[in-house]
N, C-alpha and C positions, 0 to 999 in steps of 0.2 A: 715516619715523622713528618710533620707538616713543613712546608716551605718557610724559610725565614723572611721576615720583613726586610726589604732592601735597604731600609734606612737605619736598621739596627747596627750600631758600630761593632758589635761583637761578631756578626755573621755576614756582614756585607761582602759581596764578591767583587766590589770595585777596587781599583788600585789605591794604594795608600795616600796618593796625592789628592784623591777626590773624597775619601772617606771622611765622615764627620770627626772632628778632633775629639778624642776620648779623654782628654786630660781632666775634664770636670766630672767624669763619671766616677762613682764610688767604686773602689776596688781595682782600678786600673793601675798599670805600672808604667806610665809614660814618663814620670819624673825620674831623672837619673838616680841610681842607687847602686851600691856595691853589688848586691844580689842581682839587680837588673842587668848590670854589665856582664855578669857571669851567665845570664840566661835564665835565672830563676825569677818568676814573678814574685815581687816582694810580698804581695798580699797573700800568697799561698805558701810562704816559706815553712810555716808550721805543718802544712799538709804534707810536704816532702819528708819532714822529720817523722811525722806520724806514720806515713806509709812505710818508711824504713823499719820502724819498730814493729808495726803490724805484720809486715811480710817476714820479719825475722821469726816471729811466733809461728806463723803459718809454715815456714820452712824448716822448723826444728825437726819435724818428722820425715822430711823429704829423703834424707840419706839412709834411713834405717827402717822405715815402716814396712817396706816390702819384705825384707828378711825376717822382721819381727812377726808379721802375720804368718809367714811360712812356719815360724817356730811355734805358732799356736796350732799347727796341724792343717793349715790351709794349703792346698796344692799350688804350685807356682803358676799354672795356667789360670787357676781361680783367682789368685792374687792379681794377676794382670787384668782379669775381667773386672775386679773391684775398682781398680784404677781407671779402667775404660769407662765404666758407668759413672764414676766420679767426674771424669772429663766431659761426658755427655751433659750431665746436669750443670757443670761449669760453663759449657758452651751456651746453654740456654740462659744462665744467669749473666754471662758476659754480654749477650745481646740485650737482655732486659736492662742492664746497667746503663747502656746508652739511650735506649728508648724511654725508660722511666726518668732518666735525668732530664730529658727534654720536657717531660710532662710535670714532674714534681720538683725538679732542681736536684743537682748532684748531692747536696748535703743530706737530704732525706734518704736518698738511695744508699749513701754511705752508712747512715744510722741503721737502715734495714739490714745491710750486709753484716755489720758488727753484731747486732742482736741475733741474727740467724746463725752466725758462727758460734757464738757462745752457747746457744741452746742445743745445736746439733752436735757440737764437740762434747758436751756433757753427756748426751745420749750415747755417743760413740764410746766414751770411756766407762760409763756406769752400767750400760746394758749390753752393748754389742761385744766388746772385748771380753768381759767376764764370761759371756755365754759361749764363746769360741764357735758360734754358729755362723756358717758361711752366709746364710740368708740374712741374718741380722747385721753382719758386718757389711754386706753389700748394700742393704737399705740405709744404714747409718752413714756410711761414707758417701753414698749418693746424695743424701740430704746435705752433708757437709759441703759438697760441690757447689751448692747454691750460694755459699757465703762469701768467700774472699773475692770473687769476681765483681760482686755488687759493690763492694767497698773500693777496691783498687781501680776498676775501670770507670766507675763514676767519677773518681778524682781525675782520671785521664780526660774525661769529657770537660770537667771543670777547667783544666789547664787549657784545652783547646778553645774554650770560650773567653779566656782571660789573656793568654800570652800574646804579645805582638807577633804578627805574621813573620816578620823578618828574623825573629829569634825562636820561631816555633820548633825548629830542629833541636836547638839547644835546650829549650824547656822540656821537650819530650825526652832528650838524652838524660836530663836530671831525673825525670820520672823513672826511666828504665834502670838508671843507676841505683836509685833507692829501692826499686822493686827487686832487682837481682842481688843487690847487696844484702837484702833481707832473706829472700828465698832463691836459692838455698845456701848462700854464702855464710852469713852470720848465723843462720839457723843451724846449718850443719856443724859449724864450729861450736855453738852452744851445746849441741847434742854430744859432740865428742868429749866435751868437758863434763857434762852432767851425767851421762850414762854410767861411767865407771863409779860415780859417787852415789847416785840415787836410783839407778836402774832405768830401764826403758819406759816402763809404765808411768812412773812418777814424772819423768821428763815430759811426757805428753800433757800432764796437768800443769807443769811449769809453762808450757807453750801457751796454754789458755790465758794465763795471767799476762804474758807479754803481748798477746793479741789485744786484750782489753785495754791495756795502757796505750798501745799504739793507735788504737781506734778512737779512744776518747780524746786524745791530745789534739788532733786537728779539728775535731767536731766542736770542741769547746773554745779553742784559741784562734781559729781562722775566722776573721770578721768580714771577709770579702762578701759583698752583697749578691753578686751575680749567681752564685751557687745556691742561694737560699730560695730562689723562685724559679718557676718554670722557664725554660729557654724558648719554648715554642709560643707563637701568638696565642692570646687568651681564647680566641674564638675557635681554635682548632679542636676537634674532638679527639679524645684519647685513642680511639680505635684507628682513626686516620693516621695518627702519629706512629702507632705500633706497626700498622700495615706498611706505611711509607718507609720505615727502617728496614723492611725486608724487600720491598719492590725495587728499591734503589739498586739492588744487586744486579737486576737485569735492565732497569731503566738506564743506568749508566754502567755499561759492561766493564769499564775500567775500575769501578768500585768493586765489582764482583771479583775481578782479577786480583785486586789489591787484598781483598779478604782471603783469597786462596793463598797468596804469598804469605800472609800473616799466619795462616794455618800451617803451612809447611815450615815456617820460620822456627818454631820451637817444638815441632812434633818429635824431633830427635831427642831434644832435652828431656821431655816428659817420658819418652820411651826408654831412654837410657837410665832414668831414675828407677824404673822397674827392673830392667835387665842387667845393668852393669854392677850393682852392689854385690850380687851373688857371684858374678863372673870374676870381678876383680879380687874377691876374697878367696873363692874356691879354686879358680883356675890360674889367675895371675899370681896369687900368693900374698896379697896384702892383708894386713890385719884390719879389723873393722874400724879401729881408730884411724889408721892410715887412710882408709877409703874416705871416711868422713872429712878428714883434713884435706884430702885431694879435691873433694867436691867444693870445700870452702875456698881453696885456692883457685879452682877452675872458674867459679863464678865471682870470686873476689876480683878477678881480672876485669869483670864487667864494670866495677865501680869506676874505673878509669877509662876503659875503652868505650863505654856507653857515652860518656861525656865527649871523648875524643871524636867519635864518629858523628855525634850530634853536631859538633862544630864543623867537622869536615863536610858534612852534608850541607850545612848552610853556605859553605864556601865553594865547593866544587860541584854541588848538585845532589839532591836527595836521591833521584833515580839512579844515577851513576854509582853512588855509594852503596845503595841497597843491592843492586845487581851484582857488582863485582866484589865488594868487600864482604857483603853478607852471603849472597847466593853462591858464587864461585868459591869464596873463602871457606864456607861451611862444607861444601862438597868435598874439598880436600881434607879439611881438619877432621871431619867425621870419620873418614877412612883411616887417617893417621892415628886417631884415638884408639882404634881397634888393633891395627897391624903392628904398631910399635910395641905396646905392652905384650902382644902375642909373641913377638920376636925376642924381647929382652927379659921377659918374666918380671920378677919383682924388683927390678931396678927402679927404686922409688924416684930418683931424680929425673929419669927420663919419662916416667909416668906423669910426674908433675908438669914437665915441659910440654908434653902433647896436650895435657888437660888445659894448660894456660892458652895454648894456640886455639883450641876449640872454643873456649870461653870468649876469647877476643874476637873471633870471627862471627860469633853470634851477635855481637854488638853492631856489626855492619848493617843489620836490619833496622837499627834505631830510627833513621830518618823516615821510615815508612809511615809513621803516624803523621808527620808533617806533610808528607806527600799526599796522603789521603784527603787532608783538608783542602789541598790545592786542586785535587782532581774534581771535587764537588764543592766549590767555594760557597754556593748558596744553600747547601745542605750539609754543613759540617757535622751537625749532630747525627744525621742519618749515616754519613760516611764513617763517623767514629763508632756508631752502633754496628756497622758492617765489619769494621776492623776488630771490634771487641768480639763479634761472633767468630771471626777467624781465629782470634787468640784463644777463645774458649774451645773451639773445635780442635785446636792442636793438643789440648790436654787429654782428649780421648783418642785422637788419631794415633799418637805415639804409643800409648799402652795397647790400643787395639791391634796395631801392627805387630807388637811383641806377642800378643795373645794368639794371633792367627799364624804367625810365621816362625816363631822361635823354635817350635818343635820340628817343622819340616826342614828349615834351612839353617838353624843354629844362630849363634850370636853374630858371626861374620856375615851371613846372608841378610839378617835384619839390618845390620850396619850399612850394607850396600843399598838396601831399600831407602834408608834415611838419606844417604848421599844422593840418591835419585830425586828425592823430594826437594832437596836444596838446589839441585841442578835445574829442575823444572821451575822453581821459584825465580831463579836468575833470568830465565827466558821470559817468564810472564812479566817481570819487572820492566823489561825493556819496552814493553807496550804501554806502560803507565805514563804516557805523555800528558801534560796538562795543557788546558786552554783557558783563555780568559772569557767569561761570559759577557754577553751584551745585555742591553736592557730587556730584550725580549726572549732571552734564552735561559733555560733552567737545566742544569746538568747537561751541558751541550755534548753532542756526539763528537767522537774524535775528528779532528781536523786533519788535512793533509800534513805530512810530517814537517815540511819546511815552514808552513804557516804556523803550526803549533809551536815550533821552536822560537819563531820570531815573536809571537805573542807572549810566550812564557818569559823570554829574555827581557821584555819591556817592563814587567811588573813583579817577577818572581826571582828567587835565588837561582843563579844560572845553573844550567844542567839538570833541571828538574826531570 
């Protein structure tokens, strides 16, 4: 993506005391408001609501699609590969969501994501599933992977363009709360209620209706102007923008490290959604409905903890929160999620307790979105595209890990691999120190540690 104009109030790298006053800009959130005090940009409030509903529809299948496909006669390793390929296309779409938002504006990219989901979901339900063909299921679900990242992560870029820097962590916390409240929390809860009544296949049709309602809501009701036009300067070529959103990974190594942290962040989550449904039902001894409700409780925790860690990150530091609450916390909770149910069997209360702990520690990564915009303050769009690429990559790294290692090392071994991912992410995060750019620097190289801390303390939330 091209470099931002240094005078544009949305993307300026200068401190807030020198930035142009944005109060007169349409769609800004400088005037005090109840939502603004909570960290939600007032002009994007319907976007958060729409995202919640949209991701609820996407998440309806999350807790049961893996065993459902196995019930069609697809081998477990092949089901894992279906989810892996879905994640690969999702990673590509996640990157494009940031790159295209810079070129077209987030609103158009969200429309593209909604239309793509509707078309590919219908193909998945009317052609691939009735055929019970592994090839068609693989193709259809791979195409489905292009859809929801375009919608969700384009809205994330929109937030990064609109939210005040001092509340960026809170604004991102609300995004991830809406995201995880929908997928898989409310989605799994809806599935647990619908499947006994209408069956698994009809439940997938119901999911389509929920997605369409959630997608249309913000696209019609959000009037904020920034998201309706390209974020990059008019003279920049589309190719330069697309290339720039990839080259920033090595132009600014901290952005590349941040993308890796984001990839490790939810790799365990997406891998567990492939591996744990069968394990909890067949080995631990839960019923399918108990498992779906456990998933809803696990990620329902995120509704509160995402907000909590967003605020904590704004107060004690984004980097500190991600490294210790997210990275170290998930290293422990991932192992506990396996070993406690293995030891106590179908004791549902204890299973719920460890699920809540895992869901809560995942929220420790929430301030990473805000941290990425501070790492590359003059290339926020490119930084968000890199972050989205990492988010998309996690959707295939998790299932791929299950596909490759479940047979050789079993559920316990794969769980240790996921714990290792989180430990590595904690170490990488400690290197994500921010610096303040000068007039003549773009994506500055890392400064000596003490100097970087002094500069960050002058203009950023402490402890970045």
